[in-house]
N, C-alpha and C positions, 0 to 999 in steps of 0.2 A: 311885155310883148305888145301891149296896146300902144305904149309910148313909141316903140320902134316903128310900128305900122303908121302911126300919125306922122312921125318924122319922115318916113319914106314917102308918104303922100305929099307932104309939104315940099320935099326936095324935088319930086317929080313935077309938081305944079310950077315950081320956080324955074326949072330947067327945061320944061316942055317935053320931058321924056314920056314915052308911053309907059303906062303902069305895068305892062307885061315885061318890059325890059328891066333887068336887075340894076338897082341903083347902088352907089357905094355903101350905103348903110345896110343894104341887104346882103352885100358881098362880104362886108367886114363884120364878123361875128366873133364873140368870145369863144375860144376853143374850149371844149370840155376838159376837165382836169385829167381825164384818162388819156386824151390825145396828147396833152402837154407832157405828161409823164412818159408816154410812149416815146416821144421824140428824145427826151433826156436819156432814157434807158438805151435806145438804139445808138445814140451818140457815144455813151460810155462803153457799151459793148464793142462798138466799132473801134474806138481808140484802144481798148484793151487788146483786140485782135492785132492792131497795128504794132503795139509794143511786143507782143509775142512774135510776130513775123520778123521784126527787126532783130530780136535776139536769136531767132532760128538762123537767119541769114548770117549773123555775126558768128555763130557757132560753126556754120558750114565753112566760112572762110578760115576760121581757126583750125578746123580739122584738116582742111586741104593743105594748110601750111605745115601742120605737124606731120602729116603723112608724106609730105614732099611730093605730092601728086603733080604730074605734069599736065593733067587735063584741066581745061578751063573750069572756073567755078560754076558756070551756068550749065554744066553737064551733070551737076549734082542734083539728085532727087530731093535731098533735104533743102537745098537752096530754093528750088522751085516750089516746094511746099510753103516756104516762107513768103514767096511772091504771091501765091494763091491767097494766103491769109491776109496779106497786105491789101489785095484787091477786094476781099470781102469786107475788111475794115473800112476802106474808103467808100465802098458801096453803102455801108451802114451810115457813115457820116453824110453821104449824099441824100439818103432817104430821110435822115433826121431833120434836114432843113425843111422838109415838107410838113413837119408836125410841130415844130417849135421855132421861136424867133432866132434869126441869124446871130443876133447879139448875145444869145445864150449858148448856141451850139459851138461857136468859135472858141470861146474861153475854155470849154470843156476839153480842149486838146491837151490841157495839162495832165489829164488822166493818163495819156499815153506816156508822158515823161515819168510820172510817178511809177506806173506799172513797169516800165522798162527798167528803171533803177532797181526795183524790188526783184524782178526776174533775173537780172544780171548778177545780183548778189547771191540769190538762192541757187541758181542753176549753173551760171558761168563762174561762180566762186570769186567774184570781184570783191574788193574790200569795201565794207560798209563804213562810211565816214560819218562824223558828227553832223557835217553840213547836209548829208543826205537825209538824216532823221529830221533835222530842223526844217529843211526845205520841203520834205514830204508833208510834215505837219502843217506848215503854212499853206501849202497848195491844197490840202484837204479842207482846211477851214475856209480858204478862199472859194473853193468849189461849192461848199455848202452855202456861203453867202450869195454866190452867183445864182444858184438854183432857187434860193428862197426869195431874193429881192429882184430877180429879173422880171421883165414884163410877162405876165401870165396870159396875155392875149396875143393872138396872132391872126394874120389875115388869111382868108381862104383865097389862095392865089389862083386867079383866073386870067385869061388872056386880056379881057377888058381892063382889069385892074392893073396889069403890068403895063399896058399901053398908056393908061392914064398916069401912072407913076413915071414912066419914061419921058414924058413931055412936061412934067411939073417943073416950075421955075427953080426950085431948090436943087433938084437933081441936075438940071442943065448947068447951073452955076458950079456945082460940085464937079461935074464932068469937065467943064472948061478949065477949072483950076487944076484938076488932076492931069489933064493933057499938057498944060503949060509946065507944071512941075516935072512931069515925066520927061518931057523934051529937054529941059535944062539938065536933069540928072543924066540922061542918056548922052548928051553932048559932053558933059564932064567926064563920063566914063569911057566913051569911045574916042572922042576927038582929043581931049586934053589928057587922056590916059591916067586919070585919077582913080586908082584902084583901092579906095577906102571901103571898109566893110559897111559903113553906114550908107554910102551911096548905093552899093549893090543891093543891100537888104531893103532900102527904100523903093528901089525899082521893083523888087519882088512884091512888096506890100501894096504898092499902087496897082499892080496887076491883080493882086489877091482880092482887092475890093471889088473889081469887076467880076472876078471869079465867084465871089460870094453872092453878088446880086444875081448873076446868071444862073448859078447852081440852085439857089432858092426858087427862082422863077421856073426853071425847068422841072425841078423836083415837085414843086407845088402844083404845076399844071398836070404833071403825070399822076399825082395823087388824086386830083379832082377828076381826071379821066377814069381812073380805076373805080372811083366812087360812082361813076355813071354820067358825070357832066364832061363830055368829050371836049378837050381843049387842044388836041393835036392838029386840028384842021386850020388853026389860025397861024398866019405868017410870023407873028411875034414869037411863037414857040421856037421856030427854026432860027430866027435871028438870035435869040438868047442861047440856043444850042451852039451856034457858031462862035459867039462871044465866049461861051464857057470853054470850048475846046481850044480856041486860040489863046485865051488868057492863061489857061493851064499849061499849054505847051511852052510859052515864053517864060512863064513863072518858073517852070522846072529848069529851063535853060539857064536863067540867071542864078537859080539856087545851086545848080551843079557847078557853075563857075565860082560861086562863093565857097563851096566845099573844097574846090581845088586850091583856091588862094589862101583860105583861112582855116583855122582849126575848128573841128566840130563843136568844141566846147564854147566857142564864140558864136558860131552860126546858129546853133539850135535855140539858145535863149533869146537872142536878138530877133530871130525869125518868128518865134512864138509871140513876142511882145508886139512886133510890128504888124504881124498878120492879124492878131486879135484886135488891135486898135483899128486897123483898116476895116475889119469885118463889122465891128460895133458901129463905126462911122457910117458904113454903107447901110446897115440896118436902120440907123436913125434917119439918114437923109432920104434913102429910096423908099423903104417900107414904113417909115414913120413909127417905129416900134416903141419909142419912148413917149409918144403922144398920150397925154393924160396920166402919165406915171407920176406918183407922188415924189416930192423932193427927197424925202428920207430914203425911198427905194432907190433912187438914182445914186445918192451918195453911198449907200451901203453896197450897191452893185459895183460902183467904181472902186470902193475899198476892197471888195472881194477880188476884183481884177488885179489890184496892186499886190495883194497877198499872193495870188497865183503867180504873178510875174516874179516876185521875190523868191518864191519857192523853186521855180524853174531855174532861176539863175544860180541858186545855191546847189541844186542837184547837178547841174551841168558844169559848174565852175571847177576848173582844174581836175576834171575827171581822169582817173588813171587810164592809160592806154592799155589795150589788150596785149598780154605777153604771149608771144608765139615762139616756139622753139624751132629754129632753122637748122636743119641737119647739115647744111653746107657751110655753116659758120664755124670757124675755129678761133677760140679765144687766144689772146696774145700770150697768156701764160702757158698755153699748151704747145706753142711753136717750138720745135726742137732747137736747142742752142748748145753753147759750150758745156753747160752743166749736165746735159743729158745726151752726150754723144755716144754713151754706151747703149743707147736705145735705137740708134740709127746706123745705117751702113755709111761709111765715109764715101766721099766723092771719088769718082773713077780716076781723077788726076792725082789723088793723094797716094802717098807711099803705103798708107795703111789700108788701101782698098782691098777688100776681101776678108778683112778681120774686124772684130769688134773690140779691139784692145783699147777701150776708151780711157782706161786709167793711165796707160803709157802716154796717150795723146794729151791728156789733161795735165800730166806731170812734166811733159816736155817743155823746156823753156822756149819762150818766143823770142823774136828778134830783139825786143826791147830788153829782155832779161840778159841776153848775151852782152849787150853793151854795158 
């Protein structure tokens, strides 16, 4: 504590700041382990709720299809309960960014994939594959490495700190490169009509990096305000709020387009990998979360990400589609034909109309037999 106060005074003397104003060294403090673990627990619970909500909505669609109901799916109470759980899960992820580093919260999204696979096997009676078991094991090990070797320090997000980070040279360069790449990809996607899955998911991930930066800023400032240090009066809070809403809206738009053009087994793992990579990059560049982290921790953290990526790919790869029984469908083998004319009434134009003497009809020689 003495060293910290000495460094604060030295920084204040060099920058000419008033000692009453908070300096970066007083704003950046190592979070207690309890706060760090709280962020992890909130994120895991939020992702678990998301996986439950997805399976509830999936079951609601299956039941609507099996019952042959003509009402839209959004009139189902079960479907809306899934939507509510989805909102609670996303709210949990939002709150988790205020307690733990963004580079850790984003990879924990693999918990949703693992839990969704388990729930679908147990409750929706889907087939358990060997790739599900291997992928789940890899994802669990990867999650353990992420939690263990991720940066255990986080910034107390204040308006002054966000403003300082927003005008830092590394972020300005990152933002310029992101705008250039996004413009090129958007030109290829819209003007040249190149509908490749990599282009669409890169557009989503570039928007996701801005979403992560703004979500952590808004969540962190709200958390500090709840603790008593009001941050909602600063304009930067509302700037980040607008960026968060806009980036989320366009991200959902491109993601929905990807789901329409490509199979979910392709979109889900690629989106997870790209989103996680963009979130980690945003945390490193904007919030400087890897600053001072040991090389071993960085390598093991990246190895944990690799294991999680591999596990998600194995779980989502060639996932069997849900089988729903459509009552309006008639199999080809059930269509009445020559062999089952005893089961149907002959046509009105036929001489045998009004009788079911199928044997006489089947034994009657046709035009080819007469010749």
